[in-house]
C-alpha positions as CSV (number, residue, x, y, z in Angstrom):
1,M,3.2,-7.4,50.7
2,Y,5.7,-10.3,50.1
3,I,8.5,-11.3,52.5
4,N,11.9,-11.6,50.9
5,K,14.6,-14.1,51.7
6,R,16.7,-11.4,53.4
7,L,14.1,-10.9,56.1
8,Y,14.0,-14.6,56.9
9,I,17.8,-14.7,57.2
10,V,17.7,-11.7,59.6
11,V,14.9,-13.3,61.7
12,I,16.8,-16.6,62.0
13,F,19.9,-14.7,63.1
14,L,17.8,-12.9,65.8
15,V,16.4,-16.2,67.0
16,F,19.9,-17.6,67.6
17,C,20.8,-14.3,69.4
18,F,17.9,-14.6,71.8
19,L,18.7,-18.3,72.4
20,A,22.3,-17.3,73.2
21,G,20.9,-14.6,75.5
22,F,19.6,-17.1,78.0
23,N,23.2,-17.5,79.2
24,S,24.3,-13.8,78.8
25,V,22.4,-10.7,79.7
26,L,24.6,-8.6,77.3
27,V,23.8,-10.8,74.4
28,F,20.0,-10.7,75.2
29,T,20.1,-6.9,75.4
30,I,21.9,-6.7,72.1
31,A,19.3,-9.0,70.6
32,Q,16.5,-6.7,71.8
33,F,18.1,-3.7,70.3
34,L,18.5,-5.6,67.0
35,L,14.9,-6.6,67.0
36,V,13.7,-3.0,67.5
37,G,16.1,-1.9,64.7
38,L,14.7,-4.6,62.4
39,L,11.1,-3.4,63.1
40,L,12.0,0.2,62.4
41,L,13.8,-0.8,59.2
42,L,10.9,-2.9,58.2
43,I,8.5,0.0,58.7
44,Y,10.8,2.3,56.7
45,D,11.1,-0.3,53.9
46,A,7.3,-0.5,53.7
47,Y,7.0,3.3,53.6
48,L,9.4,3.5,50.7
49,L,7.5,0.9,48.7
50,Y,3.9,1.9,49.5
51,R,4.2,5.7,49.6
52,K,1.4,7.3,47.6
53,G,2.2,8.0,43.9
54,N,4.9,5.5,43.6
55,K,4.2,2.8,41.0
56,I,5.7,0.6,38.3
57,V,4.1,0.6,34.8
58,A,4.8,-2.3,32.5
59,E,3.6,-2.9,28.9
60,R,4.1,-5.9,26.6
61,F,4.8,-5.5,23.0
62,C,4.8,-8.4,20.6
63,S,3.4,-9.3,17.2
64,D,-0.2,-10.4,17.0
65,R,0.9,-13.6,15.4
66,F,3.8,-15.9,16.2
67,S,5.9,-18.1,13.8
68,N,5.6,-21.7,14.7
69,G,8.9,-23.4,15.4
70,D,10.9,-20.1,15.5
71,E,12.1,-17.8,18.2
72,N,9.6,-14.9,18.5
73,E,10.5,-11.7,20.3
74,I,8.5,-10.3,23.2
75,Q,9.4,-6.9,24.6
76,I,8.3,-5.6,28.0
77,S,8.6,-1.9,28.7
78,L,9.1,-1.0,32.4
79,R,8.8,2.5,33.8
80,S,9.3,3.6,37.5
81,T,7.9,6.7,39.2
82,Y,9.8,5.9,42.4
83,P,12.3,8.5,43.7
84,I,14.7,5.7,44.7
85,S,16.6,2.8,43.0
86,L,14.7,-0.5,42.9
87,N,15.3,-4.2,42.3
88,L,12.6,-5.8,40.2
89,G,11.5,-9.3,39.6
90,V,9.3,-9.6,36.5
91,I,7.0,-12.5,35.8
92,D,5.1,-12.5,32.5
93,E,1.9,-14.6,32.5
94,I,2.8,-16.5,29.3
95,P,0.4,-18.9,27.6
96,D,0.0,-22.3,29.3
97,V,1.0,-24.1,26.1
98,F,4.7,-23.2,26.6
99,Q,4.8,-25.0,30.0
100,Y,7.4,-22.6,31.5
101,R,7.3,-22.4,35.3
102,K,10.4,-20.2,36.0
103,M,9.8,-17.2,33.7
104,L,11.4,-14.8,36.2
105,F,13.5,-11.8,35.1
106,K,15.5,-9.8,37.5
107,I,16.3,-6.2,36.6
108,K,17.4,-3.0,38.4
109,L,15.8,0.4,37.8
110,G,17.3,3.8,38.8
111,I,15.4,6.8,40.0
112,R,12.3,7.3,37.7
113,E,14.1,5.2,35.1
114,S,12.6,3.3,32.1
115,K,14.0,0.1,30.7
116,Q,13.2,-2.5,28.0
117,L,13.2,-6.2,28.8
118,I,13.4,-8.6,25.8
119,Y,12.9,-12.4,25.8
120,H,11.9,-15.0,23.2
121,L,9.4,-17.8,23.0
122,R,9.4,-20.8,20.6
123,P,5.9,-22.2,20.0
124,V,5.6,-25.7,18.7
125,K,1.9,-25.8,18.0
126,R,-0.4,-23.8,15.7
127,G,-3.5,-22.1,17.1
128,K,-4.5,-19.3,19.5
129,C,-2.7,-18.6,22.8
130,E,-3.4,-16.2,25.6
131,F,-1.0,-13.9,27.5
132,G,-2.1,-12.7,31.0
133,L,-1.0,-9.8,33.1
134,I,2.6,-8.8,33.9
135,N,3.6,-9.3,37.6
136,V,6.3,-7.0,38.9
137,F,7.7,-7.5,42.3
138,V,9.4,-4.4,43.6
139,S,11.9,-4.1,46.5
140,S,14.1,-1.3,47.7
141,K,17.8,-1.5,48.5
142,I,16.9,-2.6,52.0
143,G,15.3,-5.7,50.5
144,L,13.3,-7.0,53.4
145,I,9.9,-7.0,51.6
146,S,8.5,-6.7,48.1
147,R,5.4,-5.0,46.7
148,R,3.6,-6.6,43.7
149,F,2.2,-4.7,40.8
150,K,-0.2,-6.5,38.4
151,T,0.0,-4.4,35.3
152,G,-0.1,-4.7,31.5
153,A,-3.1,-6.2,29.7
154,P,-4.1,-9.7,28.5
155,Q,-3.3,-10.4,24.9
156,S,-4.2,-13.0,22.3
157,V,-1.7,-14.2,19.8
158,K,-2.2,-16.6,16.9
159,V,0.6,-19.1,16.1
160,Y,0.9,-19.4,12.3
161,P,3.1,-21.7,10.2
162,S,6.8,-20.5,10.2
163,Y,6.9,-17.3,8.2
164,L,9.8,-15.4,9.9
165,R,12.5,-16.8,7.6
166,L,10.6,-16.3,4.3
167,H,12.2,-13.0,3.5
168,Q,15.7,-14.4,4.4
169,Y,15.1,-17.3,1.9
170,E,13.9,-14.7,-0.7
171,L,17.0,-12.6,-0.3
172,M,19.2,-15.7,-0.6
173,A,17.3,-16.8,-3.7
174,I,17.6,-13.5,-5.4
175,S,21.3,-13.1,-4.7
176,N,22.1,-16.8,-5.5
177,K,23.5,-17.2,-1.9
178,L,21.2,-20.0,-0.8
179,T,24.2,-22.0,0.2
180,D,24.2,-19.8,3.3
181,F,21.2,-21.9,4.4
182,G,22.7,-25.2,3.2
183,M,21.1,-24.8,-0.2
184,K,22.9,-26.2,-3.2
185,K,23.6,-24.2,-6.3
186,V,22.7,-26.2,-9.5
187,R,23.6,-24.9,-12.9
188,K,20.6,-24.2,-15.1
189,I,20.2,-26.2,-18.2
190,G,18.9,-24.2,-21.2
191,Q,18.6,-20.5,-21.8
192,Q,16.7,-18.0,-19.7
193,L,15.2,-15.5,-22.2
194,E,13.3,-12.7,-20.5
195,L,15.1,-9.8,-18.7
196,E,13.6,-9.3,-15.3
197,H,15.8,-6.6,-13.7
198,I,19.4,-5.4,-13.3
199,K,21.2,-5.6,-10.0
200,E,24.6,-5.1,-8.4
201,Y,27.1,-8.0,-8.9
202,V,27.6,-10.2,-5.9
203,K,30.0,-13.1,-5.5
204,G,28.6,-16.2,-7.3
205,D,26.8,-14.3,-10.1
206,D,27.6,-15.5,-13.6
207,Y,30.1,-13.0,-15.1
208,R,28.6,-13.6,-18.6
209,T,25.4,-11.7,-17.5
210,I,27.3,-8.5,-16.8
211,N,25.6,-5.5,-18.2
212,W,28.4,-3.3,-19.4
213,K,26.3,-0.2,-20.2
214,A,24.8,-0.2,-16.8
215,T,28.2,-0.9,-15.3
216,A,29.7,2.2,-17.0
217,R,26.8,4.4,-15.9
218,R,26.8,3.3,-12.3
219,N,30.6,3.0,-12.0
220,Q,30.1,-0.5,-10.4
221,V,29.6,-3.9,-11.8
222,M,25.9,-4.6,-12.7
223,V,24.4,-7.9,-13.9
224,N,21.2,-8.9,-15.8
225,I,18.7,-11.1,-14.0
226,F,16.6,-13.2,-16.3
227,Q,13.4,-15.1,-15.6
228,D,12.2,-18.3,-17.1
229,E,10.1,-18.1,-20.3
230,R,7.1,-19.8,-18.7
231,A,5.8,-20.3,-15.2
232,Q,5.3,-23.9,-13.9
233,N,2.9,-25.3,-11.4
234,V,4.1,-26.4,-8.0
235,Y,1.8,-28.1,-5.5
236,N,2.4,-29.0,-1.9
237,L,0.3,-32.1,-1.0
238,I,0.3,-32.6,2.8
239,D,-0.8,-35.8,4.5
240,K,-2.7,-35.0,7.7
241,G,-3.1,-38.6,8.8
242,R,-2.1,-40.5,11.9
243,T,1.5,-41.1,11.0
244,M,2.1,-37.4,10.7
245,Q,1.4,-36.8,14.4
246,S,4.8,-38.2,15.5
247,A,6.7,-35.5,17.4
248,F,10.3,-34.3,17.1
249,E,11.6,-31.6,19.4
250,G,8.1,-30.8,20.4
251,M,6.7,-30.3,16.9
252,T,4.7,-32.8,14.9
253,L,5.8,-34.0,11.5
254,L,2.7,-32.3,10.2
255,D,3.9,-28.9,11.5
256,Y,7.3,-29.5,10.0
257,S,5.7,-30.2,6.7
258,I,3.5,-27.2,6.9
259,N,6.5,-24.9,7.6
260,A,8.5,-26.4,4.7
261,S,5.6,-26.2,2.3
262,L,5.1,-22.5,3.2
263,A,8.8,-21.8,2.6
264,L,8.7,-23.7,-0.7
265,A,5.6,-21.9,-1.9
266,Y,7.3,-18.6,-1.2
267,I,10.6,-19.6,-3.0
268,S,8.7,-21.0,-6.0
269,M,6.8,-17.7,-6.5
270,V,10.1,-15.8,-6.2
271,K,11.4,-18.0,-8.9
272,G,8.5,-17.3,-11.1
273,D,6.4,-20.4,-10.7
274,K,2.8,-20.8,-9.7
275,T,2.2,-22.4,-6.3
276,G,-0.8,-24.3,-4.9
277,L,-1.8,-26.4,-1.9
278,L,-3.7,-29.6,-1.2
279,T,-4.2,-31.3,2.2
280,F,-5.7,-34.8,2.6
281,E,-6.6,-37.4,5.1
282,K,-9.6,-39.7,4.6
283,S,-10.5,-37.4,1.7
284,Y,-9.0,-34.2,0.4
285,E,-9.6,-31.3,2.9
286,T,-8.2,-28.1,1.4
287,I,-7.3,-27.2,-2.2
288,L,-5.9,-23.9,-3.5
289,P,-5.2,-23.9,-7.3
290,A,-1.7,-22.9,-8.3
291,S,-1.4,-19.2,-8.9
292,R,1.1,-16.3,-8.8
293,R,-1.4,-13.6,-7.8
294,G,-0.3,-11.1,-5.2
295,D,-2.5,-12.5,-2.3
296,Q,-1.7,-16.2,-3.0
297,M,0.8,-16.4,0.0
298,R,-1.8,-14.9,2.3
299,F,-4.4,-17.5,1.2
300,I,-1.8,-20.3,1.7
301,L,-0.8,-19.0,5.1
302,D,-4.4,-18.8,6.3
303,A,-5.2,-22.3,4.9
304,L,-2.2,-23.8,6.6
305,Y,-3.0,-22.2,9.9
306,K,-6.4,-24.0,10.1
307,Q,-5.1,-27.5,9.4
308,K,-6.2,-30.1,12.0
309,T,-6.2,-33.9,12.0
310,T,-8.6,-36.6,13.2
311,F,-5.8,-39.1,13.5
312,A,-7.3,-41.3,10.8
313,E,-5.5,-43.4,8.2
314,S,-4.8,-41.4,5.0
315,D,-6.6,-42.4,1.8
316,F,-4.2,-42.0,-1.2
317,S,-6.9,-43.2,-3.6
318,A,-9.0,-40.1,-2.6
319,L,-5.8,-38.0,-3.2
320,Y,-5.4,-39.5,-6.7
321,A,-9.0,-38.9,-7.5
322,C,-8.8,-35.3,-6.4
323,V,-5.6,-34.6,-8.2
324,K,-6.9,-36.1,-11.4
325,K,-10.0,-33.9,-11.2
326,K,-8.6,-30.7,-9.9
327,I,-5.0,-30.5,-11.3
328,T,-5.2,-30.9,-15.1
329,Q,-1.9,-29.4,-16.1
330,R,1.4,-31.2,-15.6
331,S,2.8,-30.0,-12.3
332,L,5.4,-30.7,-9.7
333,L,3.7,-32.5,-6.8
334,L,5.5,-32.6,-3.5
335,V,3.8,-35.2,-1.3
336,Y,4.6,-34.8,2.4
337,S,3.8,-38.1,4.2
338,N,5.4,-40.7,6.5
339,F,5.6,-44.4,6.0
340,D,6.3,-46.5,9.1
341,T,7.1,-49.7,7.1
342,F,7.8,-50.8,3.6
343,K,4.4,-52.6,3.4
344,A,2.7,-49.3,4.3
345,M,4.3,-47.7,1.3
346,Q,3.5,-50.6,-1.0
347,R,-0.2,-50.2,-0.2
348,Q,-0.1,-46.6,-1.6
349,L,2.4,-47.3,-4.4
350,V,-0.2,-47.9,-7.0
351,Y,-1.7,-44.4,-6.5
352,L,1.7,-42.8,-6.5
353,R,2.6,-44.5,-9.8
354,M,-0.6,-43.2,-11.4
355,L,0.2,-39.7,-10.2
356,A,3.7,-40.0,-11.6
357,K,2.3,-40.8,-15.1
358,Q,0.7,-37.4,-15.3
359,H,3.0,-35.2,-13.0
360,T,6.4,-35.0,-11.6
361,V,6.0,-36.6,-8.1
362,V,8.3,-36.1,-5.1
363,V,7.5,-38.2,-2.1
364,I,8.9,-36.7,1.2
365,F,9.1,-38.8,4.3
366,F,11.1,-38.8,7.5
367,E,13.9,-40.6,9.2
368,N,13.4,-41.6,12.8
369,T,16.4,-40.0,14.5
370,G,15.8,-41.8,17.7
371,L,16.5,-45.1,16.1
372,K,20.1,-44.2,15.2
373,S,21.1,-43.7,18.9
374,L,19.3,-47.0,19.7
375,I,21.4,-48.9,17.1
376,E,24.6,-47.4,18.3
377,K,24.1,-48.7,21.8
378,E,25.4,-52.2,22.7
379,P,22.5,-54.3,24.1
380,F,23.0,-55.7,27.6
381,D,20.0,-58.1,27.6
382,K,17.5,-59.8,25.4
383,K,15.2,-56.9,25.4
384,G,17.9,-54.6,24.2
385,T,18.8,-57.0,21.5
386,Y,15.2,-57.2,20.3
387,E,14.9,-53.4,20.3
388,K,18.1,-53.1,18.3
389,V,17.0,-55.6,15.7
390,I,13.6,-53.9,15.3
391,A,15.3,-50.5,15.0
392,E,17.6,-51.8,12.2
393,K,14.7,-53.3,10.4
394,M,12.8,-50.0,10.5
395,I,15.8,-48.1,9.2
396,N,16.3,-50.7,6.4
397,D,12.6,-50.3,5.5
398,K,13.1,-46.6,4.9
399,R,16.0,-47.4,2.5
400,L,13.9,-50.0,0.7
401,I,11.1,-47.4,0.3
402,V,13.6,-45.0,-1.4
403,K,14.8,-47.8,-3.7
404,K,11.3,-48.9,-4.6
405,L,10.1,-45.4,-5.4
406,R,13.2,-44.8,-7.6
407,Q,12.4,-48.0,-9.5
408,N,9.0,-46.6,-10.3
409,N,10.3,-43.2,-11.5
410,I,9.2,-41.4,-8.3
411,I,11.6,-39.0,-6.8
412,S,11.9,-39.3,-3.0
413,I,13.4,-37.3,-0.1
414,L,14.2,-39.1,3.1
415,T,15.1,-36.5,5.6
416,E,15.4,-35.6,9.3
417,P,12.7,-33.3,10.4
418,E,15.0,-30.4,11.2
419,N,16.5,-30.5,7.7
420,L,13.2,-30.8,5.9
421,T,12.9,-27.2,4.6
422,T,16.5,-27.1,3.3
423,N,16.2,-30.5,1.6
424,V,12.9,-29.7,0.0
425,I,14.0,-26.4,-1.4
426,N,17.3,-28.0,-2.6
427,K,15.3,-30.6,-4.5
428,Y,13.0,-28.0,-6.1
429,L,15.9,-25.9,-7.3
430,E,17.6,-29.0,-8.7
431,L,14.5,-30.1,-10.6
432,K,13.9,-26.6,-11.9
433,A,17.5,-26.3,-13.0
434,R,17.2,-29.6,-14.9
435,D,13.8,-28.7,-16.4
436,V,12.4,-31.9,-15.0
437,F,8.8,-30.5,-14.6
């Protein structure tokens, strides 16, 4: 049994009545009657809540895997066997990793009514997490006390790299509406030769691909969809080193890179290319050869889910040695890393240049969004001035890195973490349209 706020308020009111009754017999008598009435009401409230056969049943329904960085839906089904209307307070024992302390939902249930409660969780870390029981606090319309039901069942959920938006990207890629996600449309150079399928015309399709016979048969405009004459290799090379552990909105740069690489792998396969994966730190850790087989995405998803770091310095010489040995065909290599300073990039430039001689290399690294706000502030003391100068130098270093990579025929993407996926897919579509790789 749990005492509600309403009971405390009534008790405090009675205390003041009894205090006032020291100077008035009438007030004291009224206070006594009110106390008796409160006790009777309390007994009746307890009877309503604890009468045999009355209970609340709650069940949790959610996927057995969550998408990292996305809003994942959890549904709680509530069913009452009470012959009265109830006020419920529902507390779901969510995994500790979410660090939520006020997960309380208030809901009303009618006589023997059932309802659905839906909420969302956004994980920011891959791995396994555990749900506990569902706590339901039940009170009647009287509302003096509550009864707690511990129901439901514990549940384990695995947090995988972001996969919820993959089908959205696929639909956009097929319908040429990637601009809905900030994707640019780039005109394809050359001729696509092999007919893949015929579909309904949507705004943005090339009118020159209209299939007039199919249009006449279906009585609506139909267009031909072609695929490239040959599949090309696309590899995501993910740095798991110390510099990739910086956090932005709760997620590390490594997790942002993992999410973007999964989305790119999916889009590249939709576009007819072969996709592969390589992760590295002190040495290469995981390698999946580029392929278009049906279960390739499952292999990539499972491999990305397991990625961990030892916070060591990344060895780009080991990366070059692995690529030279394992990736023999010319490919598009997207290297997800982060360089804190211009000198840090220069130490790895020799290996990036050697990679660029055999492959098309795109180096992806991150802007420090916190530095922009620091620069915009006017310093009030010497410390503020030093911080602003250092921030300006770090931003300038990032620009110098882009310039230096360009001078060495290495493509680069300098991006904010939240725009990583969009910018990477944009660059892939641009390079594919230009037949760069």
